C-alpha positions in Angstrom: 37.6 -15.8 -20.3 35.4 -16.7 -17.6 36.1 -20.3 -17.6 39.7 -19.6 -17.5 39.8 -17.6 -14.6 38.2 -19.9 -12.5 40.2 -23.3 -13.7 43.2 -24.8 -12.6 43.9 -22.4 -10.0 46.4 -22.9 -7.4 47.9 -21.7 -4.0 51.5 -21.7 -3.6 52.9 -21.0 -0.1 57.0 -20.8 0.2 58.1 -21.3 3.9 60.9 -22.6 5.9 62.9 -23.4 2.5 59.7 -26.0 1.6 57.0 -25.3 -1.1 53.4 -26.5 -0.5 51.2 -26.2 -3.3 47.1 -26.9 -3.4 44.4 -26.6 -5.8 41.4 -24.3 -5.0 38.0 -23.7 -6.2 36.9 -21.0 -4.1 36.9 -17.4 -3.4 38.3 -14.5 -5.3 41.8 -14.4 -6.3 43.5 -11.4 -4.1 44.5 -8.2 -6.2 43.0 -9.5 -9.8 41.5 -7.1 -12.1 38.2 -9.0 -12.4 37.7 -10.3 -8.5 36.0 -7.2 -7.6 33.6 -7.6 -10.8 33.0 -11.2 -10.0 32.3 -10.4 -6.4 29.8 -7.6 -7.2 27.8 -9.7 -9.4 27.2 -12.2 -6.8 26.6 -9.7 -4.1 24.1 -8.0 -6.1 21.5 -10.3 -5.6 21.5 -10.2 -1.8 21.3 -6.4 -2.2 18.3 -6.6 -3.9 16.8 -9.3 -1.8 17.2 -7.5 1.4 15.8 -4.4 -0.3 13.0 -6.0 -1.4 12.1 -7.0 2.4 12.1 -2.8 3.0 15.9 -3.1 5.3 18.4 -0.6 4.7 21.3 -2.1 3.2 24.8 -0.9 2.3 27.6 -2.7 1.1 31.3 -1.9 0.2 33.5 -5.2 -1.0 32.8 -7.6 1.6 31.2 -5.7 4.2 27.3 -5.7 4.3 25.7 -3.4 6.4 22.1 -3.9 7.8 20.1 -1.0 9.6 16.5 -1.6 11.2 14.8 1.2 12.6 11.6 0.7 15.1 9.9 2.2 18.2 9.7 -1.0 20.0 12.6 -3.3 20.5 10.4 -6.6 20.0 9.6 -5.3 16.6 13.4 -4.4 15.9 14.4 -7.7 17.3 12.1 -9.9 14.9 13.0 -7.9 11.5 16.6 -8.2 12.3 16.2 -11.9 13.0 13.9 -12.6 10.0 16.5 -10.2 7.5 19.4 -12.3 9.0 17.8 -15.7 8.4 17.2 -14.9 4.7 20.9 -13.8 4.5 22.1 -17.3 5.6 19.6 -18.9 3.1 21.2 -17.0 0.3 24.5 -17.7 1.6 23.9 -21.2 1.6 22.4 -21.0 -1.8 25.2 -19.5 -3.4 28.1 -21.3 -1.4 28.9 -18.6 0.8 29.3 -18.5 4.8 28.9 -15.8 7.1 31.0 -15.8 10.4 28.2 -14.9 12.8 31.2 -15.0 15.6 32.7 -11.9 13.7 29.3 -10.0 13.2 28.2 -7.2 15.7 25.1 -5.6 16.4 24.7 -2.2 17.9 21.7 -0.2 19.3 21.8 3.6 17.8 19.4 5.5 20.2 19.7 8.2 23.0 17.0 7.2 25.1 18.3 6.6 28.9 16.2 3.2 29.1 15.3 0.5 26.5 15.1 -3.1 26.8 18.1 -5.0 25.2 17.6 -6.3 21.9 18.8 -10.3 21.8 19.7 -11.0 18.2 20.5 -14.7 17.2 22.3 -15.4 13.4 22.8 -19.4 12.7 21.9 -20.1 16.4 24.6 -18.0 17.1 23.9 -14.7 19.6 25.4 -11.5 18.4 27.6 -9.4 20.4 26.3 -6.1 21.0 29.0 -3.7 21.2 29.1 0.2 22.0 31.4 1.0 19.1 31.8 -0.3 15.1 34.8 0.8 13.0 33.1 0.9 9.3 35.4 2.0 6.6 37.6 3.9 8.8 34.9 5.9 10.3 34.5 4.4 14.5 30.7 4.9 15.3 29.5 5.0 19.0 26.0 4.1 20.2 25.0 7.7 20.7 26.8 9.2 17.7 28.9 11.4 19.6 32.1 10.6 17.4 34.2 11.2 20.6 36.1 7.6 19.9 36.4 8.4 16.1 38.0 12.0 17.1 40.5 10.3 19.9 41.2 7.7 17.6 42.4 9.6 14.4 44.2 12.1 17.1 46.1 9.7 18.2 47.3 8.3 14.6 48.4 11.7 13.9 50.0 12.5 17.2 52.3 9.3 16.6 53.4 10.8 13.2 54.2 14.3 15.1 56.3 12.2 18.0 58.8 11.0 15.1 58.6 14.3 13.6 59.4 16.2 16.8 62.9 14.4 17.1 63.9 16.0 13.3 62.6 19.3 13.7 64.1 21.8 16.4 63.7 25.6 16.5 67.0 26.1 15.6 68.0 23.2 13.2 66.3 20.4 11.6 63.5 19.9 9.2 62.8 23.1 7.2 59.3 24.6 8.1 57.8 24.2 4.4 58.8 20.4 4.9 56.6 20.2 8.3 54.1 22.2 6.3 53.8 19.5 3.4 54.0 16.8 5.8 51.2 18.0 8.0 49.1 18.9 4.4 49.5 15.8 2.5 49.2 13.3 5.5 48.1 15.0 8.8 44.8 17.0 7.6 43.7 14.0 5.6 44.0 11.5 8.1 41.9 14.3 10.3 39.6 15.4 7.6 38.5 11.8 6.6 34.5 11.3 6.6 34.1 15.0 8.1 30.7 15.3 6.3 29.8 12.6 9.2 31.1 13.6 11.9 31.6 17.8 11.7 29.1 18.9 14.3 31.2 16.8 16.9 34.2 19.4 16.0 31.9 22.5 17.5 32.0 20.6 21.1 34.7 22.4 23.6 36.0 18.8 24.3 36.6 17.7 20.6 38.3 21.1 19.7 40.9 20.8 22.5 41.8 17.5 20.9 42.0 19.0 17.7 43.8 22.4 18.8 46.3 20.2 21.2 47.3 18.3 17.8 47.4 21.0 15.5 49.4 23.1 18.1 52.5 20.8 17.6 52.7 20.8 14.4 52.2 24.6 13.6 55.1 25.2 16.6 57.5 23.4 14.1 56.5 25.0 11.0 57.1 28.6 12.5 60.0 27.4 14.9 58.3 29.0 17.7 59.0 28.1 21.5 56.9 25.7 22.7 55.2 28.4 25.0 54.0 30.2 21.9 49.8 29.9 21.6 48.0 28.1 19.2 46.4 31.4 18.0 50.0 33.3 17.5 51.4 29.7 15.5 48.2 29.5 13.0 48.6 33.3 12.0 52.5 32.8 11.5 52.0 29.7 9.4 48.4 30.8 7.4 47.0 27.4 8.3 43.5 27.5 9.5 42.1 26.1 12.8 41.5 22.3 12.5 38.1 22.5 13.5 37.1 25.1 10.6 38.8 22.9 8.1 36.4 20.0 9.3 34.0 22.3 8.9 34.8 23.5 5.3 35.4 19.5 4.1 31.7 19.1 5.3 30.3 22.0 3.8 32.1 21.2 0.2 30.9 17.8 0.4 27.1 18.4 1.1 27.3 21.1 -1.6 28.7 18.9 -3.9 26.4 16.1 -3.5 23.4 18.3 -3.8 22.2 18.4 -0.2 22.9 22.0 0.5 22.5 24.9 -2.2 22.9 28.1 0.3 26.4 28.9 -1.0 25.0 29.2 -4.4 24.0 32.2 -6.3 20.0 32.1 -6.2 18.5 30.2 -9.2 21.7 29.0 -10.3 23.0 25.0 -10.3 26.4 23.6 -9.3 28.8 22.8 -12.2 29.1 18.8 -11.4 31.6 16.7 -13.0 30.5 14.0 -15.3 30.6 10.3 -13.7 32.2 7.2 -15.6 28.5 5.9 -16.3 27.9 8.6 -18.5 31.4 9.4 -20.7 31.4 6.8 -24.0 32.4 3.1 -23.8 36.0 2.6 -23.7 35.9 1.6 -27.2 34.9 5.0 -28.4 36.9 7.0 -26.4 39.3 9.6 -28.3 42.0 11.6 -28.0 42.1 15.4 -29.2 45.4 16.6 -30.0 46.2 19.9 -30.3 49.4 21.6 -32.2 51.2 24.8 -31.5 51.9 27.7 -34.1 54.4 30.0 -33.1 55.2 33.4 -35.4 51.9 32.6 -37.6 52.2 34.2 -41.2 49.5 35.5 -43.1 49.0 32.5 -45.2 48.6 30.0 -42.5 46.1 32.5 -40.7 43.9 32.7 -43.7 43.4 29.1 -43.3 42.1 28.8 -39.8 39.3 29.8 -37.6 40.1 31.9 -34.3 38.9 31.6 -30.9 39.3 33.6 -28.4 38.1 34.5 -24.6 38.6 37.5 -22.3 37.5 38.7 -18.9 37.5 41.9 -17.2 35.7 42.4 -14.1 32.9 40.6 -15.8 33.1 37.6 -17.6 32.6 37.0 -21.4 33.7 34.8 -24.5 34.0 35.4 -28.3 34.7 33.5 -31.7 35.5 34.6 -35.0 35.5 32.8 -38.1 37.8 33.5 -40.9 38.2 32.7 -44.6 40.8 33.9 -47.2 41.9 36.6 -44.8 38.5 38.0 -43.7 36.0 37.8 -41.0 33.0 36.1 -42.2 31.2 35.3 -38.8 31.7 35.9 -35.1 29.6 35.4 -32.1 29.8 36.9 -28.8 28.6 35.3 -25.1 27.9 36.6 -21.9 28.6 34.8 -18.6 27.9 35.5 -15.3 30.5 36.9 -12.5 30.9 33.5 -10.6 31.7 32.2 -13.8 36.0 31.7 -14.4 38.2 32.7 -17.0 38.7 28.7 -17.8 34.7 28.5 -18.1 34.7 31.3 -20.5 37.4 29.5 -22.7 35.7 26.0 -22.5 32.4 27.5 -23.3 34.0 29.3 -26.7 35.3 26.3 -27.8 32.4 24.3 -27.1 30.4 27.0 -29.4 33.3 26.6 -32.1 32.9 23.0 -32.5 29.1 23.5 -32.5 29.3 26.0 -35.0 32.0 23.7 -37.3 28.7 21.7 -38.3 27.2 24.2 -40.3 30.2 25.2 -42.4 30.6 23.6 -45.6 34.1 23.1 -45.7 35.2 19.2 -44.4 38.3 20.5 -42.7 37.9 23.0 -39.7 40.9 24.5 -38.2 40.1 26.0 -34.7 42.9 28.1 -33.0 42.8 28.9 -29.2 45.2 31.1 -27.0 43.9 29.0 -23.7 46.4 26.1 -23.1 44.8 24.7 -20.0 41.4 23.9 -22.3 42.9 22.4 -25.1 45.3 20.1 -22.5 42.0 19.0 -20.9 40.8 17.9 -24.4 43.6 15.7 -24.5 42.6 13.5 -22.1 40.4 10.3 -23.7 38.3 10.0 -20.3 37.2 13.6 -19.2 34.9 14.8 -16.6 34.3 18.2 -17.3 30.6 18.7 -18.5 31.4 20.9 -21.6 34.5 18.7 -22.5 32.3 15.5 -22.7 29.5 17.6 -24.7 32.4 18.8 -27.1 33.9 15.3 -27.7 30.3 14.1 -28.4 30.2 16.4 -31.3 33.9 16.0 -32.7 33.0 12.2 -32.8 29.7 13.0 -35.0 31.7 15.6 -37.3 33.8 12.6 -37.9 31.4 10.1 -38.9 30.3 12.8 -41.5 34.1 12.8 -42.8 34.7 16.3 -41.6 37.8 17.0 -39.8 38.4 19.2 -36.8 42.0 20.4 -35.5 42.6 22.4 -32.8 45.9 24.8 -32.6 47.4 26.7 -29.6 48.8 30.1 -30.4 50.1 33.0 -27.8 47.7 35.5 -27.4 48.4 39.0 -27.6 51.2 38.8 -30.3 49.3 40.5 -33.1 47.2 38.0 -34.5 44.7 39.7 -36.3 42.0 36.9 -35.8 43.1 36.6 -31.6 42.9 40.5 -31.4 39.5 40.7 -32.7 37.9 37.7 -30.7 39.8 39.7 -27.4 37.7 42.6 -28.7 34.3 40.7 -29.2 34.9 39.2 -25.6 35.4 42.2 -23.8 32.7 44.0 -25.2 30.2 41.1 -24.6 31.2 41.1 -20.9 31.3 44.8 -20.7 28.1 45.9 -22.6 26.1 42.6 -23.5 22.5 42.6 -21.5 21.2 39.2 -22.8 20.4 36.6 -20.5 24.0 34.4 -19.8 24.7 31.8 -22.5 26.4 29.9 -19.9 25.8 30.1 -16.0 26.6 26.8 -14.2 28.6 27.4 -10.7 32.0 26.5 -10.7 33.2 24.5 -7.6 35.9 27.3 -6.9 33.3 29.8 -6.4 31.7 27.5 -3.7 35.3 26.9 -2.3 35.7 30.8 -2.2 32.7 31.4 -0.6 33.4 28.8 2.2 36.8 30.2 2.9 35.5 33.7 3.3 32.8 32.4 5.7 35.9 30.6 7.5 38.2 33.7 7.6 35.4 35.6 9.4 35.0 33.2 12.0 38.7 32.9 12.7 39.3 36.9 12.5 36.2 36.9 15.3 38.0 34.2 17.2 41.6 35.9 16.8 40.1 39.6 18.1 38.9 37.8 21.1 41.8 35.9 21.8 43.8 37.0 25.3 47.0 35.1 24.3 48.0 36.9 21.1 48.6 40.3 22.5 52.1 40.8 20.7 51.0 39.2 17.5 48.2 41.1 17.0 50.2 44.5 17.1 52.5 43.0 14.1 49.8 41.2 12.3 45.8 42.4 13.5 44.1 40.8 10.1 44.4 37.2 9.7 43.8 37.4 5.7 46.5 39.9 5.2 48.8 37.6 7.5 48.4 34.6 5.5 49.4 36.4 2.2 52.4 37.9 3.9 53.6 34.4 5.5 53.0 33.0 2.0 55.1 35.3 0.3 58.2 35.2 2.7 58.2 32.4 5.5 59.1 33.7 8.7 62.5 33.2 10.2 63.0 31.8 13.4 64.2 35.1 14.6 61.1 37.1 12.8 58.8 34.4 14.9 60.5 35.4 18.1 59.7 38.8 17.3 56.2 39.0 16.3 55.3 36.6 19.2 57.5 38.0 22.1 58.9 34.6 23.1 62.6 34.9 22.5 65.6 35.7 24.6 64.3 38.9 26.2 64.7 39.4 29.7 61.2 40.1 30.5 60.1 36.6 28.9 63.3 34.8 30.6 62.2 36.2 34.2 58.9 34.4 33.5 60.8 31.1 33.7 63.3 32.1 36.4 66.2 32.0 33.5 67.2 35.6 34.6 67.5 37.8 37.7 65.5 40.5 36.4 62.9 41.7 33.9 64.4 45.3 33.5 66.4 46.5 30.6 69.7 47.5 31.0 68.7 51.0 29.5 66.3 51.8 32.0 65.9 50.6 35.8 62.1 51.1 35.4 61.1 49.6 32.4 61.1 45.6 31.1 62.9 44.4 28.4 60.0 43.3 25.8 60.5 42.8 22.3 58.1 46.1 21.7 60.6 47.8 23.9 63.7 46.7 22.2 62.2 47.6 18.3 60.3 50.9 19.5 62.0 52.6 22.9 65.6 51.3 23.5 68.2 53.7 23.4 70.8 51.1 22.7 69.6 50.8 19.0 68.6 54.5 18.8 71.1 55.4 15.8 70.0 52.4 14.1 65.9 53.5 14.7 66.7 56.9 13.5 68.5 55.6 10.2 65.5 53.4 9.7 62.6 55.8 9.6 63.4 58.0 6.5 63.5 54.5 4.6 59.8 53.7 5.8 58.8 57.0 5.3 57.0 57.0 8.4 57.4 57.3 12.2 58.4 54.2 13.7 55.8 53.3 16.6 53.4 50.4 18.0 50.1 51.5 15.7 52.5 51.7 12.4 54.2 48.2 12.9 51.1 46.1 11.0 51.4 49.0 7.8 55.1 48.7 7.8 54.8 45.1 7.3 52.2 45.2 4.6 54.6 46.8 2.5 57.3 44.8 0.5 60.2 47.5 0.9 59.3 48.9 4.7 59.3 45.0 5.9 62.3 44.4 4.5 64.1 47.1 6.1 62.5 47.0 9.3 62.9 43.3 9.8 66.8 43.8 9.0 66.7 46.4 11.7 64.7 44.3 14.1 66.7 41.0 13.6 69.7 42.6 14.5 68.2 44.5 17.7 66.7 41.3 18.8 69.9 39.2 18.0 72.0 41.7 20.1 69.7 41.9 23.2 69.1 38.1 23.2 73.1 37.4 23.4 73.6 39.6 26.3 70.7 37.9 27.8 72.2 34.5 27.2 75.2 35.3 29.3 73.4 36.2 32.3 71.0 33.6 32.1 71.3 30.8 34.4 72.6 27.3 33.1 69.6 25.7 31.0 70.0 22.6 33.5 69.3 24.4 36.4 65.5 24.1 37.3 63.7 27.2 39.0 63.8 25.4 42.3 67.7 24.5 42.4 67.5 28.2 41.4 66.0 29.4 44.4 68.3 27.1 46.8 71.3 28.4 45.2 70.7 31.9 46.2 69.6 31.0 49.5 
């Protein structure tokens, strides 16, 4: 196979209606499946050689990084040149050449004064640089990561410029489409390698860059005017500030890698995925199919075992073994509060397979109402630790000529075994006082803890912000606001209502688009969105008809309560939209032409 891979290789180039063909005996075939493996075999000896010299070495494909550390420049320079000479010698022995003119060196230090090291490779002096781009991450000599953030923000801003042409306040791309683009494209660009540069996001200059980038996108999502603040737009779209998302990604990465246990319950371990090396050899992988059972009759039921799981405040699981229409054995299990329903279902299945090896029957049937667990087992290669162990035990049962079959049935349809298992699981969760049978912390628990801390930080910022005075009246709590906007995304008119930025005389007067900020109903009262909704007599009748539907008085202190109830929210927004639309239509007839600038307006008056 290897000989076939390496022999009779040709390079064919088609250009200008001509074809050129040449034999080649060097290099890995680009795009081939075996190429990376052959390259790893070659490069592995270099990595071992360099590590044996006490030098930190890291490689990804053909990009090799060497890290030297010393308190003196002379020692640093000597160590680097000695290692590079060994690398060059290895390359000659393996018929590989290193391009010295493409190799860069960088000094990482915060010292104000130091002797510049002079490093040579193959007689060529290596160029000292201030920045190096490594696997998409820009490292600078002071590890400030300012250049990296600037680069990713520019890359994302280029996407925004194209998007801005297709998404306007009153037409263009729907806000949900913009949200999808932001979540699927922009956030991954910014959050790349966040675990490395997340401390930089705490700096004010970096936060300003991230805020500037995010502001345009969230304004397009909620169809807000450009004068709307980022803080208001974030609440109306239910998106977290970008710097907080960076911190979330970094904390989650550190927890997954075991570098931090701050978010885990005391004495508990994280439920980690099983890597490819811990899975069986591909030739031993197997699928575990299941069948669907609808409307089971007693005759079929007597031949099957039942597995059930349930959670009710606390977490429990149970399985019950039936034979000839009667229960012959059962087991109950208690899990911790941080465990999920899915974990309890997987653990019950695992214990059912474990029980199967003690049964004398050669055919074991396992029924479960957890379709998600059974779907997971269908995959040949799995990463869930319980699923991996379960497949291993099923494989051993098959070697003993025992057949294990899985079935899915609907829950709470009157099946005796399933109802019995649910009853046992509930009892185990509420009354069992023994040590937990399974207590590994799911990653969903960690994510939830991180998000709760993020929301608290966001709420503190929101409370102290001076640019969201109107929005805070309608939506004082960011967590509640996120829930509301997910249920029903605000329309462009809703955004005007909850920000105060719209066709209101007071707002238009700020930009010299109307002669006066006052309302026509009262020469001493400014026409703001709150005045229109709460006080303006032009809409007094509609307001009077609305209050019985709301079952409360319509005033400033009750606005957030009204929005929290779906029934009152619908009635209130119907009234508010109509009132705001009427006011904006009137002001549009008195406003100056859009093409007239404030300076031109002043000259015209003169």
